[in-house]
N, C-alpha and C positions, 0 to 999 in steps of 0.2 A: 328968446329964449328964454326961458326963468331957474336959476340956477336954484335944486334942493344938494341936500347935502344930506347920508343915511350915513352912521356910523364913520363919520370922518371924508367920508369919500364924498367930492362933487361933482352929480353930474348933471345935464342939462334939462331941462323940461320944455318941447314945443304948449308956447300959451295960445295956440290955436287949433291940433291937430292932437294936442297932450304926449305926445310921442315922445321915445329919450332917446336924450345924446350922450352914446358913453368915448370917453378919451381910449384914446390906447390902453388897453388894461380892465379899465375901470368894469367892462360887464363879466372878466370872469373873475376881481374877488367881488364882485356885488350875487353876485351867484351863489357863495359859499356861505354868505351871512344870513342868519336864522331871518324871516320878517323882511329882507330887503322887496320884498314884492309890493311891501307898502309906496315905492316912489310910483307903480304904477298905477295913476289916478285916473288915470281917458276909458276911453269907453271903447272896450274890441269891440265890435260891428262898428266902431269907424271906425279903427284899429284896423279890419279887417275889408274895410272897401277901399281904404288908399292904396294896399296891395298891389292896384292896378296900375299904378305909379312906376311908372319906369323911368324917366329922365329925370334925375335929381343928384340935382353935387350936395359936396360938403357943404357943410354951415359953417365951417372953423378953415379950411385952404380953397374952399371953387372947386374941382375937380367931380366933372362923372366917378357917381361913386355905383360899382358893383352889388346887381340882384347878386344875394342869398338867397340859399337854403339851407335852414338848421337841420344837418347831418340826423338828428337822434332823432327828432319830430321834424320832417319835411311838411307842413301842414305854415308851420314857421314861414316865414317871407321876411326878409332888412335887407340893407343896403349898409353895405363898406364902402369904408373910402381905402385908395390904395396907396394914394400917398401918407397920408396924416395917419392913419390903420383905426378908425375913427367908425364907430359901426349907429346904424339908426333905424331903434325900434317903433316900429308904431304903437300903439296905444293898447292897451293888453297881452300884448305880445311878451312882455319881462314878467308878469305875474305867467303867466302857460310856460316858460322852460323854466320856470322852477317847481313848479307843480307838476312835473312830469310824472304821468302814471300809464299799468296799460292802459289807460282808452290809445294813451297818442303810436298803439306800437296799430292798434285800429284805426287813425287816423291817419297813419303815414299809407296804408294796405289804398288809402282813400282818396290821398293827396292828390291834387290834376301839376300836372309838370309847371315850373314856370318856363314863359317864353323869355 
C-alpha cells in the first residue's frame, strides 16, 4: 500500500489494483472535501471486475471483511472490516460516491443483488 495525503487526511492506495483503504471515518471526512476524488487514480473498469472477489481479509488486522453495498448508490459494492472499521473501495468507487447524481437513481434500479 502507498500512503496518500489529501487535506491532511492520510489514506492508503493499493499499488496493484489502485483500490483505496480508509481507516475509521477517513472516507466520511473525505466525502465532504471538494476535490478529494483526485485520490482515486485507478481504472474504474478494473475496479468493477474486482467486485466478484468475496474473500478479502483486512489489510490492517487480518479479519475477514464484510461485503457491503452503498445504500444511496447500490451499484457500488465495497468491503468493510467489522473489527477495525476500515473500508476498502475498488478503483473508481470513491469518485463515483463523490459524484452522486440523477443517473445513480437509474443505476440503483438496475443494480444486481450482491451475494
